[in-house]
Predicted model as a PDB file, atoms N, CA, C, CB and O in Angstrom, pLDDT in the B-factor column:
MODEL        1                                                                  
ATOM      1  N   ILE A   1      90.888  74.392 109.151  1.00 81.00           N  
ATOM      2  CA  ILE A   1      91.274  75.202 108.009  1.00 81.00           C  
ATOM      3  C   ILE A   1      90.023  75.649 107.253  1.00 81.00           C  
ATOM      4  CB  ILE A   1      92.230  74.418 107.077  1.00 81.00           C  
ATOM      5  O   ILE A   1      89.933  76.801 106.829  1.00 81.00           O  
ATOM      6  N   ARG A   2      89.074  74.759 107.087  1.00 88.00           N  
ATOM      7  CA  ARG A   2      87.847  75.098 106.368  1.00 88.00           C  
ATOM      8  C   ARG A   2      87.131  76.268 107.044  1.00 88.00           C  
ATOM      9  CB  ARG A   2      86.914  73.874 106.289  1.00 88.00           C  
ATOM     10  O   ARG A   2      86.712  77.214 106.377  1.00 88.00           O  
ATOM     11  N   SER A   3      86.995  76.201 108.356  1.00 88.00           N  
ATOM     12  CA  SER A   3      86.335  77.291 109.104  1.00 88.00           C  
ATOM     13  C   SER A   3      87.101  78.599 108.951  1.00 88.00           C  
ATOM     14  CB  SER A   3      86.212  76.930 110.600  1.00 88.00           C  
ATOM     15  O   SER A   3      86.505  79.664 108.791  1.00 88.00           O  
ATOM     16  N   PHE A   4      88.417  78.508 109.001  1.00 80.00           N  
ATOM     17  CA  PHE A   4      89.247  79.702 108.847  1.00 80.00           C  
ATOM     18  C   PHE A   4      88.979  80.370 107.502  1.00 80.00           C  
ATOM     19  CB  PHE A   4      90.738  79.343 108.978  1.00 80.00           C  
ATOM     20  O   PHE A   4      88.809  81.588 107.436  1.00 80.00           O  
ATOM     21  N   HIS A   5      88.941  79.580 106.434  1.00 85.00           N  
ATOM     22  CA  HIS A   5      88.717  80.141 105.103  1.00 85.00           C  
ATOM     23  C   HIS A   5      87.290  80.652 104.923  1.00 85.00           C  
ATOM     24  CB  HIS A   5      89.023  79.099 104.045  1.00 85.00           C  
ATOM     25  O   HIS A   5      87.067  81.589 104.156  1.00 85.00           O  
ATOM     26  N   GLN A   6      86.336  80.064 105.606  1.00 90.00           N  
ATOM     27  CA  GLN A   6      84.960  80.570 105.550  1.00 90.00           C  
ATOM     28  C   GLN A   6      84.829  81.873 106.328  1.00 90.00           C  
ATOM     29  CB  GLN A   6      83.976  79.523 106.104  1.00 90.00           C  
ATOM     30  O   GLN A   6      84.128  82.793 105.906  1.00 90.00           O  
ATOM     31  N   TRP A   7      85.499  81.940 107.448  1.00 87.00           N  
ATOM     32  CA  TRP A   7      85.403  83.100 108.329  1.00 87.00           C  
ATOM     33  C   TRP A   7      86.160  84.303 107.774  1.00 87.00           C  
ATOM     34  CB  TRP A   7      85.933  82.751 109.707  1.00 87.00           C  
ATOM     35  O   TRP A   7      85.670  85.429 107.857  1.00 87.00           O  
ATOM     36  N   LYS A   8      87.347  84.079 107.209  1.00 83.00           N  
ATOM     37  CA  LYS A   8      88.212  85.119 106.657  1.00 83.00           C  
ATOM     38  C   LYS A   8      88.440  86.247 107.665  1.00 83.00           C  
ATOM     39  CB  LYS A   8      87.606  85.682 105.366  1.00 83.00           C  
ATOM     40  O   LYS A   8      87.956  87.363 107.475  1.00 83.00           O  
ATOM     41  N   PRO A   9      89.178  85.953 108.736  1.00 80.00           N  
ATOM     42  CA  PRO A   9      89.395  86.978 109.767  1.00 80.00           C  
ATOM     43  C   PRO A   9      90.170  88.175 109.229  1.00 80.00           C  
ATOM     44  CB  PRO A   9      90.140  86.380 110.955  1.00 80.00           C  
ATOM     45  O   PRO A   9      90.997  88.041 108.327  1.00 80.00           O  
ATOM     46  N   ASN A  10      89.892  89.339 109.792  1.00 78.00           N  
ATOM     47  CA  ASN A  10      90.601  90.556 109.407  1.00 78.00           C  
ATOM     48  C   ASN A  10      91.940  90.683 110.131  1.00 78.00           C  
ATOM     49  CB  ASN A  10      89.739  91.778 109.694  1.00 78.00           C  
ATOM     50  O   ASN A  10      92.861  91.338 109.641  1.00 78.00           O  
ATOM     51  N   VAL A  11      92.038  90.059 111.284  1.00 78.00           N  
ATOM     52  CA  VAL A  11      93.257  90.143 112.086  1.00 78.00           C  
ATOM     53  C   VAL A  11      93.669  88.737 112.481  1.00 78.00           C  
ATOM     54  CB  VAL A  11      93.051  91.039 113.347  1.00 78.00           C  
ATOM     55  O   VAL A  11      92.852  87.946 112.952  1.00 78.00           O  
ATOM     56  N   LEU A  12      94.939  88.437 112.285  1.00 76.00           N  
ATOM     57  CA  LEU A  12      95.494  87.142 112.671  1.00 76.00           C  
ATOM     58  C   LEU A  12      96.759  87.417 113.459  1.00 76.00           C  
ATOM     59  CB  LEU A  12      95.782  86.228 111.420  1.00 76.00           C  
ATOM     60  O   LEU A  12      97.695  88.022 112.936  1.00 76.00           O  
ATOM     61  N   THR A  13      96.801  86.983 114.711  1.00 79.00           N  
ATOM     62  CA  THR A  13      97.974  87.225 115.540  1.00 79.00           C  
ATOM     63  C   THR A  13      98.527  85.910 116.064  1.00 79.00           C  
ATOM     64  CB  THR A  13      97.632  88.164 116.705  1.00 79.00           C  
ATOM     65  O   THR A  13      97.892  84.862 115.949  1.00 79.00           O  
ATOM     66  N   ASP A  14      99.697  85.983 116.630  1.00 81.00           N  
ATOM     67  CA  ASP A  14     100.388  84.810 117.139  1.00 81.00           C  
ATOM     68  C   ASP A  14     100.437  84.891 118.655  1.00 81.00           C  
ATOM     69  CB  ASP A  14     101.813  84.695 116.541  1.00 81.00           C  
ATOM     70  O   ASP A  14     100.971  85.852 119.211  1.00 81.00           O  
ATOM     71  N   HIS A  15      99.881  83.884 119.329  1.00 81.00           N  
ATOM     72  CA  HIS A  15      99.871  83.808 120.792  1.00 81.00           C  
ATOM     73  C   HIS A  15     100.350  82.425 121.196  1.00 81.00           C  
ATOM     74  CB  HIS A  15      98.445  84.102 121.376  1.00 81.00           C  
ATOM     75  O   HIS A  15      99.968  81.432 120.577  1.00 81.00           O  
ATOM     76  N   HIS A  16     101.176  82.348 122.221  1.00 80.00           N  
ATOM     77  CA  HIS A  16     101.681  81.064 122.702  1.00 80.00           C  
ATOM     78  C   HIS A  16     101.596  81.026 124.211  1.00 80.00           C  
ATOM     79  CB  HIS A  16     103.132  80.823 122.235  1.00 80.00           C  
ATOM     80  O   HIS A  16     102.175  81.876 124.888  1.00 80.00           O  
ATOM     81  N   GLU A  17     100.885  80.056 124.745  1.00 82.00           N  
ATOM     82  CA  GLU A  17     101.057  79.773 126.160  1.00 82.00           C  
ATOM     83  C   GLU A  17     102.322  78.940 126.239  1.00 82.00           C  
ATOM     84  CB  GLU A  17      99.796  79.028 126.797  1.00 82.00           C  
ATOM     85  O   GLU A  17     102.443  77.933 125.541  1.00 82.00           O  
ATOM     86  N   MET A  18     103.258  79.339 127.071  1.00 79.00           N  
ATOM     87  CA  MET A  18     104.565  78.703 127.081  1.00 79.00           C  
ATOM     88  C   MET A  18     104.626  77.467 127.974  1.00 79.00           C  
ATOM     89  CB  MET A  18     105.599  79.689 127.523  1.00 79.00           C  
ATOM     90  O   MET A  18     105.701  76.908 128.187  1.00 79.00           O  
ATOM     91  N   GLY A  19     103.503  77.048 128.483  1.00 78.00           N  
ATOM     92  CA  GLY A  19     103.455  75.848 129.317  1.00 78.00           C  
ATOM     93  C   GLY A  19     102.755  76.138 130.628  1.00 78.00           C  
ATOM     94  O   GLY A  19     102.579  77.296 131.007  1.00 78.00           O  
ATOM     95  N   THR A  20     102.359  75.085 131.314  1.00 78.00           N  
ATOM     96  CA  THR A  20     101.687  75.223 132.598  1.00 78.00           C  
ATOM     97  C   THR A  20     102.570  76.008 133.565  1.00 78.00           C  
ATOM     98  CB  THR A  20     101.338  73.836 133.182  1.00 78.00           C  
ATOM     99  O   THR A  20     103.770  75.753 133.671  1.00 78.00           O  
ATOM    100  N   ASN A  21     101.974  76.953 134.259  1.00 79.00           N  
ATOM    101  CA  ASN A  21     102.694  77.792 135.227  1.00 79.00           C  
ATOM    102  C   ASN A  21     103.874  78.535 134.593  1.00 79.00           C  
ATOM    103  CB  ASN A  21     103.194  76.936 136.385  1.00 79.00           C  
ATOM    104  O   ASN A  21     104.910  78.729 135.228  1.00 79.00           O  
ATOM    105  N   SER A  22     103.705  78.937 133.361  1.00 80.00           N  
ATOM    106  CA  SER A  22     104.768  79.660 132.662  1.00 80.00           C  
ATOM    107  C   SER A  22     104.190  80.939 132.067  1.00 80.00           C  
ATOM    108  CB  SER A  22     105.413  78.775 131.552  1.00 80.00           C  
ATOM    109  O   SER A  22     103.026  81.269 132.293  1.00 80.00           O  
ATOM    110  N   THR A  23     105.003  81.646 131.313  1.00 87.00           N  
ATOM    111  CA  THR A  23     104.573  82.911 130.732  1.00 87.00           C  
ATOM    112  C   THR A  23     103.742  82.702 129.474  1.00 87.00           C  
ATOM    113  CB  THR A  23     105.777  83.777 130.418  1.00 87.00           C  
ATOM    114  O   THR A  23     103.586  81.579 128.994  1.00 87.00           O  
ATOM    115  N   PHE A  24     103.214  83.798 128.951  1.00 86.00           N  
ATOM    116  CA  PHE A  24     102.387  83.809 127.754  1.00 86.00           C  
ATOM    117  C   PHE A  24     103.039  84.763 126.766  1.00 86.00           C  
ATOM    118  CB  PHE A  24     100.905  84.230 128.072  1.00 86.00           C  
ATOM    119  O   PHE A  24     103.410  85.876 127.141  1.00 86.00           O  
ATOM    120  N   PHE A  25     103.184  84.355 125.520  1.00 86.00           N  
ATOM    121  CA  PHE A  25     103.750  85.220 124.485  1.00 86.00           C  
ATOM    122  C   PHE A  25     102.651  85.718 123.572  1.00 86.00           C  
ATOM    123  CB  PHE A  25     104.825  84.479 123.672  1.00 86.00           C  
ATOM    124  O   PHE A  25     101.723  84.980 123.242  1.00 86.00           O  
ATOM    125  N   PHE A  26     102.756  86.971 123.165  1.00 87.00           N  
ATOM    126  CA  PHE A  26     101.913  87.489 122.093  1.00 87.00           C  
ATOM    127  C   PHE A  26     102.730  88.470 121.258  1.00 87.00           C  
ATOM    128  CB  PHE A  26     100.632  88.174 122.663  1.00 87.00           C  
ATOM    129  O   PHE A  26     103.719  89.035 121.725  1.00 87.00           O  
ATOM    130  N   GLN A  27     102.298  88.658 120.024  1.00 85.00           N  
ATOM    131  CA  GLN A  27     102.985  89.569 119.111  1.00 85.00           C  
ATOM    132  C   GLN A  27     102.889  90.996 119.626  1.00 85.00           C  
ATOM    133  CB  GLN A  27     102.394  89.471 117.692  1.00 85.00           C  
ATOM    134  O   GLN A  27     101.985  91.330 120.392  1.00 85.00           O  
ATOM    135  N   PRO A  28     103.823  91.830 119.202  1.00 86.00           N  
ATOM    136  CA  PRO A  28     104.822  91.623 118.172  1.00 86.00           C  
ATOM    137  C   PRO A  28     106.002  90.804 118.661  1.00 86.00           C  
ATOM    138  CB  PRO A  28     105.301  92.940 117.656  1.00 86.00           C  
ATOM    139  O   PRO A  28     106.294  90.728 119.854  1.00 86.00           O  
ATOM    140  N   GLY A  29     106.669  90.194 117.688  1.00 85.00           N  
ATOM    141  CA  GLY A  29     107.867  89.424 117.994  1.00 85.00           C  
ATOM    142  C   GLY A  29     109.090  90.330 118.009  1.00 85.00           C  
ATOM    143  O   GLY A  29     108.972  91.542 118.191  1.00 85.00           O  
ATOM    144  N   ILE A  30     110.248  89.746 117.819  1.00 87.00           N  
ATOM    145  CA  ILE A  30     111.494  90.522 117.804  1.00 87.00           C  
ATOM    146  C   ILE A  30     111.430  91.512 116.632  1.00 87.00           C  
ATOM    147  CB  ILE A  30     112.758  89.575 117.683  1.00 87.00           C  
ATOM    148  O   ILE A  30     111.277  91.095 115.483  1.00 87.00           O  
ATOM    149  N   PRO A  31     111.544  92.809 116.910  1.00 85.00           N  
ATOM    150  CA  PRO A  31     111.399  93.816 115.843  1.00 85.00           C  
ATOM    151  C   PRO A  31     112.331  93.608 114.651  1.00 85.00           C  
ATOM    152  CB  PRO A  31     111.642  95.180 116.411  1.00 85.00           C  
ATOM    153  O   PRO A  31     111.937  93.861 113.512  1.00 85.00           O  
ATOM    154  N   SER A  32     113.546  93.156 114.893  1.00 89.00           N  
ATOM    155  CA  SER A  32     114.494  92.967 113.789  1.00 89.00           C  
ATOM    156  C   SER A  32     114.188  91.716 112.970  1.00 89.00           C  
ATOM    157  CB  SER A  32     115.912  92.887 114.331  1.00 89.00           C  
ATOM    158  O   SER A  32     114.801  91.503 111.924  1.00 89.00           O  
ATOM    159  N   ARG A  33     113.250  90.887 113.429  1.00 90.00           N  
ATOM    160  CA  ARG A  33     112.893  89.650 112.728  1.00 90.00           C  
ATOM    161  C   ARG A  33     111.479  89.752 112.155  1.00 90.00           C  
ATOM    162  CB  ARG A  33     113.001  88.434 113.681  1.00 90.00           C  
ATOM    163  O   ARG A  33     110.615  88.925 112.447  1.00 90.00           O  
ATOM    164  N   THR A  34     111.266  90.764 111.349  1.00 89.00           N  
ATOM    165  CA  THR A  34     109.981  90.974 110.680  1.00 89.00           C  
ATOM    166  C   THR A  34     110.180  90.778 109.186  1.00 89.00           C  
ATOM    167  CB  THR A  34     109.402  92.396 110.984  1.00 89.00           C  
ATOM    168  O   THR A  34     111.165  91.246 108.616  1.00 89.00           O  
ATOM    169  N   HIS A  35     109.249  90.089 108.563  1.00 89.00           N  
ATOM    170  CA  HIS A  35     109.338  89.848 107.121  1.00 89.00           C  
ATOM    171  C   HIS A  35     109.471  91.184 106.394  1.00 89.00           C  
ATOM    172  CB  HIS A  35     108.093  89.063 106.607  1.00 89.00           C  
ATOM    173  O   HIS A  35     108.739  92.123 106.709  1.00 89.00           O  
ATOM    174  N   PRO A  36     110.385  91.292 105.431  1.00 91.00           N  
ATOM    175  CA  PRO A  36     110.605  92.578 104.752  1.00 91.00           C  
ATOM    176  C   PRO A  36     109.390  93.091 103.972  1.00 91.00           C  
ATOM    177  CB  PRO A  36     111.768  92.451 103.811  1.00 91.00           C  
ATOM    178  O   PRO A  36     109.307  94.286 103.689  1.00 91.00           O  
ATOM    179  N   LEU A  37     108.461  92.223 103.627  1.00 89.00           N  
ATOM    180  CA  LEU A  37     107.263  92.672 102.907  1.00 89.00           C  
ATOM    181  C   LEU A  37     106.121  93.079 103.842  1.00 89.00           C  
ATOM    182  CB  LEU A  37     106.785  91.574 101.978  1.00 89.00           C  
ATOM    183  O   LEU A  37     105.065  93.513 103.381  1.00 89.00           O  
ATOM    184  N   THR A  38     106.328  92.942 105.139  1.00 87.00           N  
ATOM    185  CA  THR A  38     105.299  93.321 106.101  1.00 87.00           C  
ATOM    186  C   THR A  38     105.316  94.841 106.274  1.00 87.00           C  
ATOM    187  CB  THR A  38     105.520  92.602 107.469  1.00 87.00           C  
ATOM    188  O   THR A  38     106.346  95.414 106.630  1.00 87.00           O  
ATOM    189  N   PRO A  39     104.189  95.490 106.025  1.00 89.00           N  
ATOM    190  CA  PRO A  39     104.150  96.949 106.167  1.00 89.00           C  
ATOM    191  C   PRO A  39     104.340  97.392 107.620  1.00 89.00           C  
ATOM    192  CB  PRO A  39     102.827  97.489 105.635  1.00 89.00           C  
ATOM    193  O   PRO A  39     103.949  96.681 108.546  1.00 89.00           O  
ATOM    194  N   LYS A  40     104.939  98.565 107.816  1.00 90.00           N  
ATOM    195  CA  LYS A  40     105.123  99.136 109.154  1.00 90.00           C  
ATOM    196  C   LYS A  40     103.787  99.277 109.871  1.00 90.00           C  
ATOM    197  CB  LYS A  40     105.822 100.503 109.068  1.00 90.00           C  
ATOM    198  O   LYS A  40     103.703  99.069 111.082  1.00 90.00           O  
ATOM    199  N   LEU A  41     102.743  99.631 109.125  1.00 90.00           N  
ATOM    200  CA  LEU A  41     101.423  99.797 109.727  1.00 90.00           C  
ATOM    201  C   LEU A  41     100.946  98.505 110.385  1.00 90.00           C  
ATOM    202  CB  LEU A  41     100.413 100.250 108.673  1.00 90.00           C  
ATOM    203  O   LEU A  41     100.283  98.536 111.422  1.00 90.00           O  
ATOM    204  N   ASN A  42     101.287  97.376 109.777  1.00 86.00           N  
ATOM    205  CA  ASN A  42     100.932  96.086 110.370  1.00 86.00           C  
ATOM    206  C   ASN A  42     101.587  95.925 111.734  1.00 86.00           C  
ATOM    207  CB  ASN A  42     101.347  94.933 109.444  1.00 86.00           C  
ATOM    208  O   ASN A  42     100.941  95.489 112.687  1.00 86.00           O  
ATOM    209  N   GLN A  43     102.855  96.272 111.832  1.00 87.00           N  
ATOM    210  CA  GLN A  43     103.567  96.154 113.095  1.00 87.00           C  
ATOM    211  C   GLN A  43     103.010  97.122 114.135  1.00 87.00           C  
ATOM    212  CB  GLN A  43     105.056  96.406 112.886  1.00 87.00           C  
ATOM    213  O   GLN A  43     102.945  96.789 115.319  1.00 87.00           O  
ATOM    214  N   GLN A  44     102.615  98.301 113.708  1.00 90.00           N  
ATOM    215  CA  GLN A  44     102.026  99.278 114.628  1.00 90.00           C  
ATOM    216  C   GLN A  44     100.685  98.765 115.161  1.00 90.00           C  
ATOM    217  CB  GLN A  44     101.838 100.646 113.924  1.00 90.00           C  
ATOM    218  O   GLN A  44     100.394  98.902 116.349  1.00 90.00           O  
ATOM    219  N   LEU A  45      99.873  98.177 114.282  1.00 90.00           N  
ATOM    220  CA  LEU A  45      98.586  97.619 114.699  1.00 90.00           C  
ATOM    221  C   LEU A  45      98.794  96.450 115.650  1.00 90.00           C  
ATOM    222  CB  LEU A  45      97.768  97.171 113.476  1.00 90.00           C  
ATOM    223  O   LEU A  45      98.099  96.336 116.660  1.00 90.00           O  
ATOM    224  N   THR A  46      99.744  95.584 115.333  1.00 87.00           N  
ATOM    225  CA  THR A  46     100.041  94.451 116.201  1.00 87.00           C  
ATOM    226  C   THR A  46     100.477  94.930 117.584  1.00 87.00           C  
ATOM    227  CB  THR A  46     101.129  93.568 115.576  1.00 87.00           C  
ATOM    228  O   THR A  46     100.091  94.338 118.592  1.00 87.00           O  
ATOM    229  N   ALA A  47     101.267  95.981 117.640  1.00 90.00           N  
ATOM    230  CA  ALA A  47     101.708  96.533 118.923  1.00 90.00           C  
ATOM    231  C   ALA A  47     100.518  97.081 119.721  1.00 90.00           C  
ATOM    232  CB  ALA A  47     102.756  97.646 118.698  1.00 90.00           C  
ATOM    233  O   ALA A  47     100.455  96.906 120.938  1.00 90.00           O  
ATOM    234  N   LYS A  48      99.584  97.736 119.044  1.00 93.00           N  
ATOM    235  CA  LYS A  48      98.381  98.250 119.721  1.00 93.00           C  
ATOM    236  C   LYS A  48      97.540  97.112 120.278  1.00 93.00           C  
ATOM    237  CB  LYS A  48      97.537  99.099 118.754  1.00 93.00           C  
ATOM    238  O   LYS A  48      97.044  97.193 121.402  1.00 93.00           O  
ATOM    239  N   ILE A  49      97.380  96.057 119.497  1.00 91.00           N  
ATOM    240  CA  ILE A  49      96.639  94.887 119.968  1.00 91.00           C  
ATOM    241  C   ILE A  49      97.363  94.281 121.168  1.00 91.00           C  
ATOM    242  CB  ILE A  49      96.479  93.834 118.832  1.00 91.00           C  
ATOM    243  O   ILE A  49      96.727  93.842 122.126  1.00 91.00           O  
ATOM    244  N   GLY A  50      98.691  94.259 121.111  1.00 91.00           N  
ATOM    245  CA  GLY A  50      99.500  93.757 122.221  1.00 91.00           C  
ATOM    246  C   GLY A  50      99.291  94.561 123.495  1.00 91.00           C  
ATOM    247  O   GLY A  50      99.276  93.991 124.586  1.00 91.00           O  
ATOM    248  N   GLU A  51      99.131  95.876 123.376  1.00 94.00           N  
ATOM    249  CA  GLU A  51      98.855  96.721 124.547  1.00 94.00           C  
ATOM    250  C   GLU A  51      97.552  96.294 125.217  1.00 94.00           C  
ATOM    251  CB  GLU A  51      98.783  98.214 124.141  1.00 94.00           C  
ATOM    252  O   GLU A  51      97.464  96.247 126.443  1.00 94.00           O  
ATOM    253  N   TYR A  52      96.551  95.987 124.412  1.00 93.00           N  
ATOM    254  CA  TYR A  52      95.265  95.514 124.943  1.00 93.00           C  
ATOM    255  C   TYR A  52      95.457  94.220 125.739  1.00 93.00           C  
ATOM    256  CB  TYR A  52      94.250  95.289 123.791  1.00 93.00           C  
ATOM    257  O   TYR A  52      94.957  94.085 126.856  1.00 93.00           O  
ATOM    258  N   HIS A  53      96.185  93.278 125.148  1.00 91.00           N  
ATOM    259  CA  HIS A  53      96.417  91.999 125.825  1.00 91.00           C  
ATOM    260  C   HIS A  53      97.218  92.193 127.109  1.00 91.00           C  
ATOM    261  CB  HIS A  53      97.148  91.026 124.891  1.00 91.00           C  
ATOM    262  O   HIS A  53      96.939  91.548 128.120  1.00 91.00           O  
ATOM    263  N   ALA A  54      98.215  93.080 127.070  1.00 93.00           N  
ATOM    264  CA  ALA A  54      99.030  93.346 128.261  1.00 93.00           C  
ATOM    265  C   ALA A  54      98.162  93.872 129.403  1.00 93.00           C  
ATOM    266  CB  ALA A  54     100.148  94.358 127.936  1.00 93.00           C  
ATOM    267  O   ALA A  54      98.300  93.425 130.542  1.00 93.00           O  
ATOM    268  N   LYS A  55      97.279  94.808 129.109  1.00 96.00           N  
ATOM    269  CA  LYS A  55      96.400  95.358 130.154  1.00 96.00           C  
ATOM    270  C   LYS A  55      95.490  94.270 130.734  1.00 96.00           C  
ATOM    271  CB  LYS A  55      95.544  96.514 129.585  1.00 96.00           C  
ATOM    272  O   LYS A  55      95.292  94.200 131.947  1.00 96.00           O  
ATOM    273  N   ALA A  56      94.943  93.428 129.861  1.00 93.00           N  
ATOM    274  CA  ALA A  56      94.055  92.356 130.322  1.00 93.00           C  
ATOM    275  C   ALA A  56      94.810  91.350 131.187  1.00 93.00           C  
ATOM    276  CB  ALA A  56      93.413  91.641 129.124  1.00 93.00           C  
ATOM    277  O   ALA A  56      94.297  90.908 132.215  1.00 93.00           O  
ATOM    278  N   LEU A  57      96.016  90.990 130.781  1.00 91.00           N  
ATOM    279  CA  LEU A  57      96.804  90.029 131.552  1.00 91.00           C  
ATOM    280  C   LEU A  57      97.318  90.648 132.854  1.00 91.00           C  
ATOM    281  CB  LEU A  57      97.981  89.516 130.715  1.00 91.00           C  
ATOM    282  O   LEU A  57      97.457  89.950 133.859  1.00 91.00           O  
ATOM    283  N   ASP A  58      97.601  91.955 132.839  1.00 95.00           N  
ATOM    284  CA  ASP A  58      97.993  92.642 134.076  1.00 95.00           C  
ATOM    285  C   ASP A  58      96.873  92.579 135.112  1.00 95.00           C  
ATOM    286  CB  ASP A  58      98.362  94.111 133.785  1.00 95.00           C  
ATOM    287  O   ASP A  58      97.129  92.408 136.304  1.00 95.00           O  
ATOM    288  N   LYS A  59      95.633  92.719 134.648  1.00 96.00           N  
ATOM    289  CA  LYS A  59      94.480  92.698 135.562  1.00 96.00           C  
ATOM    290  C   LYS A  59      94.372  91.386 136.322  1.00 96.00           C  
ATOM    291  CB  LYS A  59      93.195  92.944 134.790  1.00 96.00           C  
ATOM    292  O   LYS A  59      93.940  91.373 137.475  1.00 96.00           O  
ATOM    293  N   ILE A  60      94.755  90.290 135.695  1.00 93.00           N  
ATOM    294  CA  ILE A  60      94.634  88.990 136.363  1.00 93.00           C  
ATOM    295  C   ILE A  60      95.976  88.492 136.926  1.00 93.00           C  
ATOM    296  CB  ILE A  60      94.072  87.958 135.386  1.00 93.00           C  
ATOM    297  O   ILE A  60      96.065  87.388 137.464  1.00 93.00           O  
ATOM    298  N   GLY A  61      97.007  89.323 136.792  1.00 91.00           N  
ATOM    299  CA  GLY A  61      98.308  88.962 137.352  1.00 91.00           C  
ATOM    300  C   GLY A  61      99.042  87.874 136.599  1.00 91.00           C  
ATOM    301  O   GLY A  61      99.864  87.159 137.174  1.00 91.00           O  
ATOM    302  N   SER A  62      98.753  87.746 135.329  1.00 89.00           N  
ATOM    303  CA  SER A  62      99.385  86.705 134.517  1.00 89.00           C  
ATOM    304  C   SER A  62     100.721  87.200 133.962  1.00 89.00           C  
ATOM    305  CB  SER A  62      98.451  86.274 133.362  1.00 89.00           C  
ATOM    306  O   SER A  62     100.860  88.369 133.600  1.00 89.00           O  
ATOM    307  N   LEU A  63     101.688  86.309 133.901  1.00 89.00           N  
ATOM    308  CA  LEU A  63     102.987  86.643 133.332  1.00 89.00           C  
ATOM    309  C   LEU A  63     102.934  86.529 131.809  1.00 89.00           C  
ATOM    310  CB  LEU A  63     104.086  85.724 133.907  1.00 89.00           C  
ATOM    311  O   LEU A  63     102.313  85.615 131.267  1.00 89.00           O  
ATOM    312  N   TYR A  64     103.583  87.456 131.136  1.00 90.00           N  
ATOM    313  CA  TYR A  64     103.579  87.457 129.676  1.00 90.00           C  
ATOM    314  C   TYR A  64     104.824  88.175 129.184  1.00 90.00           C  
ATOM    315  CB  TYR A  64     102.294  88.131 129.117  1.00 90.00           C  
ATOM    316  O   TYR A  64     105.538  88.811 129.958  1.00 90.00           O  
ATOM    317  N   TYR A  65     105.074  88.065 127.887  1.00 88.00           N  
ATOM    318  CA  TYR A  65     106.140  88.845 127.271  1.00 88.00           C  
ATOM    319  C   TYR A  65     105.861  89.013 125.795  1.00 88.00           C  
ATOM    320  CB  TYR A  65     107.506  88.181 127.488  1.00 88.00           C  
ATOM    321  O   TYR A  65     105.034  88.309 125.215  1.00 88.00           O  
ATOM    322  N   SER A  66     106.565  89.956 125.198  1.00 88.00           N  
ATOM    323  CA  SER A  66     106.410  90.288 123.797  1.00 88.00           C  
ATOM    324  C   SER A  66     107.733  90.881 123.314  1.00 88.00           C  
ATOM    325  CB  SER A  66     105.217  91.281 123.573  1.00 88.00           C  
ATOM    326  O   SER A  66     108.482  91.443 124.113  1.00 88.00           O  
ATOM    327  N   GLU A  67     108.024  90.765 122.047  1.00 85.00           N  
ATOM    328  CA  GLU A  67     109.217  91.341 121.422  1.00 85.00           C  
ATOM    329  C   GLU A  67     110.538  90.765 121.940  1.00 85.00           C  
ATOM    330  CB  GLU A  67     109.217  92.820 121.631  1.00 85.00           C  
ATOM    331  O   GLU A  67     111.590  91.366 121.720  1.00 85.00           O  
ATOM    332  N   GLU A  68     110.509  89.624 122.616  1.00 83.00           N  
ATOM    333  CA  GLU A  68     111.742  89.047 123.161  1.00 83.00           C  
ATOM    334  C   GLU A  68     112.164  87.766 122.448  1.00 83.00           C  
ATOM    335  CB  GLU A  68     111.567  88.765 124.634  1.00 83.00           C  
ATOM    336  O   GLU A  68     113.356  87.465 122.377  1.00 83.00           O  
ATOM    337  N   SER A  69     111.225  87.025 121.932  1.00 81.00           N  
ATOM    338  CA  SER A  69     111.551  85.821 121.171  1.00 81.00           C  
ATOM    339  C   SER A  69     110.447  85.614 120.141  1.00 81.00           C  
ATOM    340  CB  SER A  69     111.702  84.564 122.110  1.00 81.00           C  
ATOM    341  O   SER A  69     109.432  86.310 120.154  1.00 81.00           O  
ATOM    342  N   PHE A  70     110.647  84.690 119.289  1.00 83.00           N  
ATOM    343  CA  PHE A  70     109.763  84.441 118.148  1.00 83.00           C  
ATOM    344  C   PHE A  70     109.889  85.605 117.169  1.00 83.00           C  
ATOM    345  CB  PHE A  70     108.277  84.257 118.611  1.00 83.00           C  
ATOM    346  O   PHE A  70     110.294  86.709 117.536  1.00 83.00           O  
ATOM    347  N   ASP A  71     109.542  85.338 115.948  1.00 83.00           N  
ATOM    348  CA  ASP A  71     109.675  86.386 114.940  1.00 83.00           C  
ATOM    349  C   ASP A  71     108.333  86.672 114.284  1.00 83.00           C  
ATOM    350  CB  ASP A  71     110.708  85.988 113.880  1.00 83.00           C  
ATOM    351  O   ASP A  71     107.350  85.968 114.512  1.00 83.00           O  
ATOM    352  N   ASP A  72     108.313  87.702 113.479  1.00 82.00           N  
ATOM    353  CA  ASP A  72     107.142  88.042 112.662  1.00 82.00           C  
ATOM    354  C   ASP A  72     107.524  87.867 111.202  1.00 82.00           C  
ATOM    355  CB  ASP A  72     106.642  89.508 112.944  1.00 82.00           C  
ATOM    356  O   ASP A  72     107.210  88.704 110.355  1.00 82.00           O  
ATOM    357  N   PHE A  73     108.208  86.766 110.925  1.00 79.00           N  
ATOM    358  CA  PHE A  73     108.748  86.542 109.587  1.00 79.00           C  
ATOM    359  C   PHE A  73     107.899  85.561 108.789  1.00 79.00           C  
ATOM    360  CB  PHE A  73     110.174  86.033 109.677  1.00 79.00           C  
ATOM    361  O   PHE A  73     107.693  85.753 107.590  1.00 79.00           O  
ATOM    362  N   TYR A  74     107.416  84.539 109.425  1.00 74.00           N  
ATOM    363  CA  TYR A  74     106.727  83.454 108.725  1.00 74.00           C  
ATOM    364  C   TYR A  74     105.255  83.806 108.479  1.00 74.00           C  
ATOM    365  CB  TYR A  74     106.832  82.147 109.530  1.00 74.00           C  
ATOM    366  O   TYR A  74     104.518  84.043 109.436  1.00 74.00           O  
ATOM    367  N   TYR A  75     104.825  83.842 107.243  1.00 72.00           N  
ATOM    368  CA  TYR A  75     103.445  84.196 106.906  1.00 72.00           C  
ATOM    369  C   TYR A  75     102.473  83.030 107.027  1.00 72.00           C  
ATOM    370  CB  TYR A  75     103.392  84.740 105.512  1.00 72.00           C  
ATOM    371  O   TYR A  75     101.263  83.214 106.886  1.00 72.00           O  
ATOM    372  N   GLY A  76     102.981  81.856 107.281  1.00 63.00           N  
ATOM    373  CA  GLY A  76     102.114  80.681 107.340  1.00 63.00           C  
ATOM    374  C   GLY A  76     101.332  80.547 108.615  1.00 63.00           C  
ATOM    375  O   GLY A  76     100.467  79.676 108.710  1.00 63.00           O  
ATOM    376  N   LYS A  77     101.602  81.379 109.605  1.00 53.00           N  
ATOM    377  CA  LYS A  77     100.858  81.239 110.869  1.00 53.00           C  
ATOM    378  C   LYS A  77      99.687  82.171 110.932  1.00 53.00           C  
ATOM    379  CB  LYS A  77     101.761  81.490 112.053  1.00 53.00           C  
ATOM    380  O   LYS A  77      98.958  82.181 111.924  1.00 53.00           O  
TER     381      LYS A  77                                                      
ENDMDL                                                                          
END                                                                             
């Protein structure tokens, strides 16, 4: 936490490896499960970042998904 507060990142995203030999999740989450105070621009940026991750994971043949589970509601992550 101390390093996080010293660093003050400009972008914070949610990524989950779903387990050994399983898929990988990255934002955006389920579109209907977005915090009401989250600006649309944030979701658009998250989707663009997700496109980057998708291309990188496609190159190595890794399984992944986005917008199917998990939400973008909780600000604590």
